[in-house]
N, C-alpha and C positions, 0 to 999 in steps of 0.2 A: 534497331534501336529499342531499348526498354528500361523501365525503372527497376533498379535491382536494390534490395534493401542493403543497408550499411553492412549488416552482419554477414551477407553473402559476397561482398566485395573481395577481390582477389588480385594480387599483383599480375600485371600484364594486361589487365582490362583497360580499355581506352574510353575516356569521357566523350560522349556525344554531344554534351551542352556543358555549359558552366555548371559548376557545383557550388552551391550557396548553403550558408547555415541557416538556423531557423530565424535569425534577425535579417536575413537577406544580403549577409556579408559574402563576397566573393571568396571562395576558399581555394578553387582550383579551376583554371580555364579549360574550355572545350579543347579536346585533342590531347589533353594530358595522359601519358600512359602511367598507369597507377604503380607505385612501388609501396613498400610496407608503411613507409613514413607518411605517404599521402593518405593511407587508409586510416592511420592513427589520427591525423589531423581532422579528417572528416567526422570521425567519431567523437573526438574531443569537443568539436565545434557544434555537435548536435545535428549533422546532417543525417535525415532519416533514410534517405537513398540517394541513389545517382543514376544518371542517364548514361547507359553503356551501349557502345557500338556492337551490333551484330549478335545481341544476347537478350533474351527475355527474362523477366523476373522469375518465372516459373523454372526456366532453364538454370538459372543461378542458384536457386533454391534447392534444385535436385542436385546440382554439383556439390553443393555443402553437405547434403545427406551422403552423398557417395564418398566423402572425405571420411566418414565413420567406418570403423570395422564393421563388417557385416554381423558379427555375433553380438556386439554391443548395440547395433542399430536395431536388431530384432528385439533385444531386451528393452530398449527404449520404447519401441512401437507397442510391445504388449504392456508395459507399464502405463504408458500414456493413453492407451486405448481404455484402460480400466480408470484411470484418472478421469477422463472425459465421458464415462458411462452414463451420466446423467445430463450431457449437453447435447443441444442439437447442432451438428456441425453444417447444417444447411443454411443455417442462420448467420448472416454476416456480423462479425467478422470471426467466427468461432473456427472455421477451417484454417485459417491464417494463424490463429493462436494454437491450435492443435499441432500444426507443422513446425511452429516455433519451439514448442515444448519437446517434439520428438529430437530436434537439434540440441536443446538444452540438456535433456537426460542423456542423449548419446554422448555428449561430451563428459557428463559426469560419469557415465559408465566406464568410458575410456580412461578416467581419472581413478577408476577404482572403487566407485559407489555401487552397491549392490542394489539393484532394482527388482524387488519382489512384489508380484501382485497381491501377495498375501497381505499386505499393508491395507488392502481394502476389504478384507474379510471382517466380519461383524457377528459376534455371538449374541442373539437376541436375549434381553433380560426381562423377566416378568413385571408387569406393573398392574395396579389396580384398574377395575372397570370404571370407578368413579374417583376421580382425582380431586381432592379439596382445593378449591381457588380462593385467592385473597384479592380484594380491589386493589388496583394499582397504587394509589396513593397510600393505603394501609401498608402494603408491600413495601414500598420504599422508606416508610416511616419506621420500620421494624429495626433499623440499624441506627442508632443515635450517633455513631461516628461519622454519618454521612450527612447529618442535619446541616452542616454548614461547611463552606468551602475555605481552605487555608487563607488566612488573612493577607499573607505576603502577595497574592495576586492583586488584591484590591488596593493595596498600598502602591503596587506598581501602576495601576490605572489611574490612581489619584495622582501620581506624579506626572503620568502622560497628559492629564488634562489640566495641569498647571501651566499656564502660558510662560512662566518665568523658569519652569524646568529646563535642565541641560542634560547632556549625556552623562556628566559626571554625577549629577544628582540621582538620576535614575539608576545607574550603576551602583550607587551608594545604597539605595533601597534594596535592590537585588542581592547585594552582598549581605544583607542581614541573614540570608537563608543560604548556609553553606553548601547543601546539597544542590540546590537549584543553580547557584553560581558555579560550582564545579562542573555540573554537566552543561550548562551553556557555554563555558568557556572550551571544553573538550568538543563539543558540537562545532563551534565556529572554526576550530583548528582542524577539523576533519575533512575527508574528501566531499563531505556533504556541501561544503562551500568552496574548497579548493582555492583559498586565497594565495597560496604559495608563500607566504611568510607566516611567522609565529605571531599570533595575537595574544599578548599577555596581559590584557587588562579588560574588564567589564566595559569600562568606558569607550575603549576602542572598538570592542564588539558592537556596541549600541551604534556607534557612529557609522561602521561599515555595514551593518545588517539592517539598521533601522529601529527605531524606538518601538513602534508598534509591532514589528515583526518579532523582536525580543520579547515582549510582553506576551504574544501569543505562543512563543515557545515555552516561556516560563510556566504557562498555564498548563501546557502539556505534561511538563515535568511535575508540577504540583499535583495533578490528578493521578499520575502513576505512583507518586509516593504515598498517595492515600491507601493504596491497595498493597502494600508491601506484604502485610501479614496474612493475606487470603490463602487458605490451606488448598493443597492440591486435591483434585478429584479426577474425574474421567478426562479433563483438560487441565494440564498442568499451567500454573500461573506463568513460569518462565516460557512455555510454548505459547501461551496466549500472547504475552508481551512481544515475542518474536514475530509472530505473525502481525500484531498491530504496528510495530516498527516497520516491517516491510511494506504493509499498506500505507504508511506515511510517507515513506521514501518514494514509492511508486506514484503516489498521488502527487508529490512534489515535482517529480520529473514529468509526469503527463501535463500538469499545470503549466511547465515551462514551454510547452509547445502552443499554449492557448493565449492569445493576446488578451492582457487585461486581468489575467487570473493572479491571485495572491498566492504566491507558493507557500509562504510560511504557513498561511491559514489552511491551504490544502493539507500540508503535512500534519497539522495537528488535528485537522477533521479525521484524516487517516488514522492517526495514532489512538484516537479515542473512539473510532466509529462503533466497536464492540463493547464499549464499557458497561453497558447495561447488562450484557451477558455475564461479565465478571461479577457485577452485583448479585445476579440470579444465581450464580455459582456459589457465591459467599453466604446467601440467605437461604437458599433452598437447594442443595446439591443433588438430592434425591429427585426432584422435580425436572433438573437439568439432565440427569441421567435418563429418565423416561423420555424426554424431548429428543435426546440424541438417539435412543433407541428407535423411536417412531420415525425420525427423519431418514436413518439408515436403512431400516427394514422396508419402508414403504416408499423410499426414494423420493421424498419430498424436501424441499428447502428447510432448514432448521428453523428459521424464523416462523414458517408456517407451523411446524411442529410445537414451538413455543406458544404459539397462540392457542392451540388445542389444550395444551398441558397447564399453562398459566392463566389464559384468557387474555393475555397480551404478549408482546414480544420484547427483545432487548432494546429495540429503538424506542419503544414506548417508556421503558424504564430510564433510558438516557434522557429523554425529553423531559420526564418529570424531575429528575435530578438536575439537569441544567436550569430548569425554571426555578427550581429551589434554591439553587446557588447563584441565580441572577447571572449567569454567564452569557456572552455576547450571542445576540440572535442569529448572526451569521453561522457560528460554530454549531448552534443547536439545529439549525436547517440542514446543514450538511450532514451531521450525524444522524439526525432523527429521520431523514428522507432517503438514506442510501440503499434502502430495499424497495423504494417505491417504482413502479413502473408507468407513471403517468406520462401523457403525451409530451409534457415539457417539464422534466424534473429540473430541480436547482443544478445549475452546472457544477457547483462545488460537490454536490450529492452524486451527480453522474460521474465525475472524476473519482470520487471514493469507491463507487460501486465497481467501477472498472479496475481500479487498483486493487481491490478486494479479490476480485476474480483472478487478477494475475498473481497475487501473493499466494493463493491457493494453488494455482497452476504450477507455481514454482516450488512449491513445498516447504514454504517458509513458516515455521511455527505450527500452531494449532489453535483454531478457534472454535473447533467442533465440527466443522464442514470438512469432509475428507475427499469429496469430488468436486469437480468444477461445474458450475452451473452456466446456462447460456446467459450471456450479456443482454439484457432486454434491448431490442431493437430502438426503442425512444432514447434510452440511455446512450446508446453508442452514437445515434444520429445527433444527438444534442451537442457532442463534442465536437463534431465537424472536424475529424482528424483523419489522416490516411491510415490504411492498414498498417503500414510500415512502421507507425509509432508503436506499436505493441512490442514487436521483437526489440526495436531500438530501446525501448523504456527497460525492458527485462535485462538487457545486457548492461545498460548504464547503472542499473540498480544493484546488480551482484556485487559491483565494485564498492557500494556503499553500505548495503544492508548490515553486513558482518560489523564493520565499523561503528555503526550507529546503535547496533544492539548491544555492543560492548559498553559504549558510553552509558546507555540507559540502564542496563541490568548489572553492571559490575559495581 
C-alpha cells in the first residue's frame, strides 16, 4: 500500500482505504477499483492523493513519467534542469516539485510546445560602478498618479461598514465602476468559482461570494487598472500580470487546503505581490534592467539585486504604497512579507511565496525571475501541507489561469 498523488492515479488501481476530500467527505470506499470517472471525481473534490494497494507513490510517479514519449521526456528533463538551476533539490519539497515539472513540461512537449534551454540564456548588459539611489519615500512620491487610491474601493468599504447595508446596496456602489463590475461578474461566472449556473447580477454575486470577499476582489481589479498605461521594458506588462494572475490563482488553491484561510484574500495578495516591481519598472526602467542583469549573471534572487541597485526592493515599495493608500493591514503583511525567510512567516505570505515559486516553475508570465528558487524551509513548514498538494495545485490551476487572465487582461 502507498499514498499515490492524484495526478498519478490510473484506471485499474484499487483503493486500500477510503478516499476522502479536503473537507473529510467520503468520496470512494475502500476496495474500489478505479475507473476514469472515479479519478475525475477525486480531482474535482480536491483529493490530493489516495491509498493504493500494492503500489508506492514513487512507483506510480515513475509510471506517469514512463507514459511520456522518450524524446519528449528527455526534452522536458533538460528544460526543467535549467529551470531549477538555482534551486537546491535536497531541500524539502523541491525534489517533488522538480518531478512534477518534468511531468508538466513532458505533457506540454507531447502537445507540441518547443522546450529550449536557450530561454535561460542571458546576455550581460553594462551598468555603472556607482548607481545613484533615491530614498524610498521620495522614490514612491515621484509619480503623482500613485498619490491616492481609486475612490471606488473606499466607497465599497464604507458600504461594508454600514450596518444597514445590503447586497443590493453594495452591488449598486460597485456598479458605479463599469470596469470593476464587468470583471467581477466574469470572475464569478468563471471556473474560478464553478457555480454551475449563470450569475447575472452583482447583488447575486455578493450574496454567493460574500460582501467582504467581493470587496477584496474589487481592490485587486482597481490596482490593476492603475497600471494599464505602464510601458513595456525588459518585463512586458502583460507578462507581468500573467504571472501575477497565476500567483493569485495558485495562492487561492493552496489556501483552500488550509483550514481557516481566506481564499479571496490570498488570491488578491498573490495578484498584487509584485506590484512594487511594476512601480519600479514604471519609474526607473534602467535601474530595473541593471537589477535583472545582476540577478541573472550572479545567480542571486532578484529582490536581493534590487536592494543592491535601488537600496530597497519591490516589497518595500509595495509596503510604502499600501500605507499611503491606507489599504488593509492583512493585505499589506502578505504582500510585504512574501520574501521573508523568518522562522514564523505570516501564513498568507507563506502561501504567496509558495504560489510565486509554482508560477515561475509552471512558466506563467514573467516577473523578472527566470529560474526557480528554493522554497525556504520555514515557509514550507509553516503551511503544514503534504508534498502532494504542490502537483495537485498545479494541475487544478492550469484549468483556471487562462480563463482568469483573459478576464483581467482583455
